[in-house]
N, C-alpha and C positions, 0 to 999 in steps of 0.2 A: 621673417614670419610664411610659414607653410601657406600657399594659396587655399589649400582646402579648409583652412579655420576661418575664411571670411565670411562665411554664412553665420556661424556661431558669435564672430565677433560684433555681427552687424546687428543680431539680436541682443547681444549684451549691450550694445551703445543706444538702441532703441529705449532702453528702460532707465538708463543711466546719464543721458544727456546732462540734465542740471547737475547731477552730483559731479561730474568732472569739469565742469567750469566752460559748458558752452554757453555763447551769449543769449540772452532772453529776447531775440529778434523774430518776430514773425514774419515768415516767409510771404512773398507776394502769392504764393500758390494756394495759401490758406484761405484768401479772399477773393482772388481773382482780380478782376478788373476793378473792383469795388474796394480794394484794400485803403487804409486811411491816407498812405502817402503814395499807393500803387509802386512802392520800393520793391527792386530786385534784388535780392540777396546772391552774391558771387564768392567763388573761391578762387585763389590762383593755385595753379600746379606747376612749378618751374620758376625759379627766380635766377636765371642764367642771363641771356643774352636780350630775349624777347619780352621775357615776363616781367619786370620792372615798367618798361615803357607801356605794354598794354594794359597792365595794372593801372598805371597812373591814368590813362585816358579813360579806363572806366570810372576811376573814382572822381574825375572831374564832371561827370554826369550826375545831377542832383538825385536821379530816380534809382540810382545803383550803390550798392553798400557792399564792400568787400569786407566778409566775415569770417575768413579762414585762408590760411596758405600753407601748401605743401612741399617740402624740398627733402633731399637727402643728404644735404651738406648742412650741418648745424649753423655755419657761418651764414652762409645764405638765408635759411631759415630766420635766424635772429634779426639781420639786417630787414628782411621783407615784414615780420612782423612788427618790428620798430617803425618801418617807414608808412605801413598802412595806418597803425594806430595814432603815429604823431599827424597824419592828415586829419583823421576824425576827431583827434583830441580825448579819446577813450583808448581804453583796454579790452574793446570787443573783440578784436581779431586773434584768434587762436592759432599756433603753430600745430602741424601735424606732421609725421615722419611717413606714414604708410598711405597712400592714397585711397586704398579701400577702406579705411576709416572714414576719410573726408566725405567719398561718395556715398556713404551709409546715412550720413546726416540728413534729416527731414528739415532741416530749417535753412537749406541751400537750394536756391532755384537754377544758378546756372554757374559754369566753371570756366574759367579760362586756361586752357592747356599749353604750356610753352616749354617743352620736354624734349631731349634729343629723340631722334627720329625711331630708335629701337623700341621707344615706348609708345609712340604714337598709337598704336592700335589696342594694345591692351588696357591704357587709361581711358582713352576715349570710350572704348565699349564698355567699361565699368560704370563712367559716368552716364552713359545712355541707358543701360539696364536699370538704373538707380534713378530715372526719371530727370536727370539733369539735362537743359539746354547747353551747348557747348560751343565756344569760340575757340578754335583749334589752329594751330600754326602749320603753315606749309612746309614742304610737300604733304599731302593729305598723311601718306605713310612712307616707311621702308621699302615696301614692296607692292606691287599690283595685288596679291593677294591679301595684303594685309588691307589695302584700301576697299577691296571688295567686300572684306567682314565689316568695315566701318560703314559702308554705306549701308547693306543690309541692315544695321542695327540701327541706324538712323529712321530708317523708313519702318523697320519693326515696331521700335516703340515711339515711334511718332512725335520726335524731337526736333527743335530748331536747330540748326546748324550755320555756324559763320566759319568761312576759313580767313587767315591772316592775309589774304593777296588783296591789300589794302587799295593796290593801284585802280582798282574798278570804283573805289571812292573817290577819286581825284578827277577835275573836270578835263584836264589835258589828255588823259588815257580815253575817257569817256567820249570826248568830242573826236578823237582820232577814230574810234570804232566805229563811231556815228557815221561818219564820211564814208567809211568802206562799206558798213552796213547797208547804207542808202544808196549804193553803187556808182558814188561819184568818180571812183577810179575805173568803173566799167567792171567787166568780169575778173575777179582775181585769178592770177596765175602762179604767183610765186609768193613765199612769205619767207622772212629771215626773223630767225629769234638768236639774237646776239647776247650772250650770258658772261660773267667774269671768267678768266682765267686763272692757273696757279694756285697757291693756297695763301691764304691771310691770317695773320697771326693774329687773331682777334683779343687773345688772353695775354700776350706778351711772354708767352712761356717757351717759345721755340728751344731755346737754349736748356729747358730744364726735360731731357730727351732721353734720360737713363730711367731703368727699371729702379723702383723704391719701393718700401711698404707704402700702401694708401695712408693718408693722414688720419688721426682719429676721427676727425669731426665729420669725415664722409663714408657713407654706407657704400663701399664700393662694390661687395657683393649683390646688392638691390640694386645700384646704378647699372650695371652690365644687365642685369634683368634677363631676358629672353635670348640676348645675342649671346656668342661664344665668348667664355672665359679667355682673357688674356692678361698678361702681367700689368700692373699700373704703371703707367708712364704719365707724368702731369702734363705734357704738352699734347695730349691728346684726350683729354676731358673737358672739363667747362669749355664752351664755346668754339674750343678747337676740335671737337669728337667730329665736327662735320668732314674731317680729312681723313678718317679712317672708315673703311667701308664695311666693319664689323658693325659700327654704330650708325653713321650716315652716307650720303650719297655725293659727297663732293659739290664743286661749284655748280655742275649739271642740274643734281636734282635740289641744290638749296635755293637755284634761282627759277627753275622751270616752271614753278607756281605764281611767278609773276610775269614774264615776258610771253611764255607761252599761254597763260591765262588770259592775257590781253589779245594776243594774237587769235586764238580760238573766239573771243569775244567779236571781233571785227569780222571773222570767218562765217560768223553763226553756226559754230561747230562745238558748243557746249556740252552737247549730248552725245558726240562721237569721237572718232580719233582716225589715225591713219589706216591703211591697210598694207603698208610696205614701209620697213626701215631698212636704210642702207648705209653701212659702215663706211666714212671715207677715212678716217685718221683719229688716232688718240694717243697722247704720251701717258703709260701708265707706269708709275714708280714699281720697283720690285714690291710684290705683296707683304714682304717682311718690313718693309720700311715703317717709320713713326707714323708719316703721312703718306698712304697709299692711294688716293683716289685721283683720277686723272686730272693732269694738269693743262692739257690742251685735249680738244676733241671736236670733232665735226660729223655730224650724221645726216642724212637727207631722208626726209617722210614723203611718203604720196598718198593723197587722199583719193577717195571713189570719185569724187566729182573733179578729180584732173589738177587740184592744186598741190603744187610742190611746194614743201617747207626744209630750209636748212636749219639746223640747229647746231650751233658751235660758238665756241669761246671767241671773244671779241679779238684774241691775238691770233685767230686763223682768218681772217681778213672780212670777218662780219662785225658791222657795227653793233655797238650795246643798245639794246632795246628791241623794240618789234617796227618791221616793215612790211607792208603790203604793196605789192607791185600788181596792177591790173591792166587791163586793154587800153585804159584812158588815162592813166596816171598812177600816181605812189604815195603812200603817206609813212612817215616814220616818227615814232615818238618813244620817248625815255624820259626818265625821272628829270633829266637836266636839258631838255629840249623837245623841239617839234620841229619838223620840216614836211615840205610836200611838194608835188609838181606844180600845184596851181596856187599863185599868189592871192587869190582871193579867198583860199582857206585859212591864210595865216596871217597874223599881224605882228608888226616889229615892237619887241619890248626892250626896254634899257634896264640894265643892274649894274651895280657897283661892285669891281673885282679889285679890292684893294685901292690903290688911287686911280684907277683907271674905269671907264663908264664902257660896258661891253653892250653891245647890241647884240639880239637873238630872235628866235622867230617863236611865237605862243600860236597856239591852235584858237582859230576864230570861233567864236560861237555862231553858228549860222542860223538862219530864221527858217521858220516852219515851211517857208516857201522853198527851201532847198533841202532841209532835213525833215523828210514826211515822217519817218518812224523815229522817236525817241528811245533811247536806252534807260535802262534803271538808274535814277539819280539818288543819291543819299546825302543826309546831312553830315555825314562823317562814318567812318568803317565800324566802329564801337558804338555808335548812337545808332546806327543801322541793325546791330544785333539786338539791342536793349528794346528798340520799337519793335522788331518780329519777334520777341520772347513776348511782348504783350499782344501783339495782333495774331500771333500764329501764322503768320504769312512768311513766305520764304525769304531769305536774306538775298543780298546782292551776290554771295558768293557760296550757296548751298554746297553740300556735300558732293552732289553728282557733278556739279561743275567742277569742283576741285579735283573729284576723281579723274575726269577726261581732261582736264588741263595738265595733270601730271602724267598721264599714260604715255604720251610722246618723249617725255624724258627717261622713264623706266625703260621704253622700247629703246630707245637710242643707247643707253647703257648696256642693255643685254647684247644688242647687235655689236656693239665695239668689244665686247668681252668676249664674244663668241667668234667675232671677225668675219662676219658673212650675213648678207640680206635676210631679214626675217619677214614672214608674212603674218599679218594680225588680222583676226575677225572684229571689228569694233562692236559687232551685235553678241556674239558668243563670249567676246573678251578672252580669247585664247590663241596661242602662236599655233600655226598651222604646218605639219609636216614637219616640225624639228623638236624632238621630244628634249634633246639636251637644252636647248633655248629656253623650251618651257618649264624646265627646273627651276630657272632662275626668276620664274614670276612670284616665287616664295624664298624665303629662308628657314632652315631648320631651327626650331626653338630649343633652347638650353633648358632642361628640366629643372624643376617641375612646372615651369610656364608652359601654357598652351593657347593657341589661338580659338577663340570661340568659333 
């Protein structure tokens, strides 16, 4: 469908919702906080890797109901509708092929977006224009320019945004960041952001690496969307699209919204970014390879306050997770562990690993006599989003935070691609004195798609 038909299609949908089978669910926006059940109606866009898990989490909340799902693969779409309707024991959830039709529905309060990176900006902005609050996956977008457009739209349409950087809703990460923010390690001097290396065959399709016609169930033309058209290869679509620079950003951008997000939380840098990015090394496969994103990478950022940050894959000598080093100590945190320079900040925990009992360290929840300033605490990442949809207060990972958490990853990639140090103005959000590097802040869109 041509994008220019969206307006007329929306007008058609407004008058014919009941006729085409939309469920008779009254959204919470009709009644506000006085709704009979104060239930938030949601839709899921994308049913690949993150979509099912995110949707399941929302469906476990009693004040949320999934009423629609959108996907470009008919098999995914059928699975999604069946999963949701089975959960509720009804047939209220309806399938949708074109995201613009879904966003035009007035009976939907919010949407969960879990689409490939090339679609983040267009789908999110369409949702925001139509008055939807958004739970969107990380990184915020494929480019800094797209991220800027999303931030502008959230602010313009005054919507609630939650990014899927769920580590902020875990005690371990929050306590680690509190230790740093409260000055227990002294003045921060260095930060290490360790991310995965290589490629991971999430879909088990690495051997399906030949050009073939797209399967009948997949709308491949729409799936490519604003990215550049390229031949269909099964190994670089579902789940594995992230290893193709035409669609995603490799391990670097797939993970920057997690560990750099936590790094910024401890640094009190949610509203800023580095002033310089220096490339150290990267292993890029040939651009013509099926998977062409960097398998190894290392770059060093410098912040205006003197903090140096290393962003690197774990195979380059940096430990997976986030580590802050200060004048009086250090703290490291990851999904699988916690460690620090001061034994008083950690406790010993035991867990079973097969037939063995393994001892490890966990963050100690310190008292108010030590932690003077507490950070944002949630009852769960999806729960926090729903609470904020009702209260209209910022989520734990609002759009501005997601934007700044991903900027170091984008700048690292750009510096590695041009193989030179770049200067960044975090206030103006532009690369200084390097027009060629500046061009990489955005991507050319394939017609008829345009970034608003």
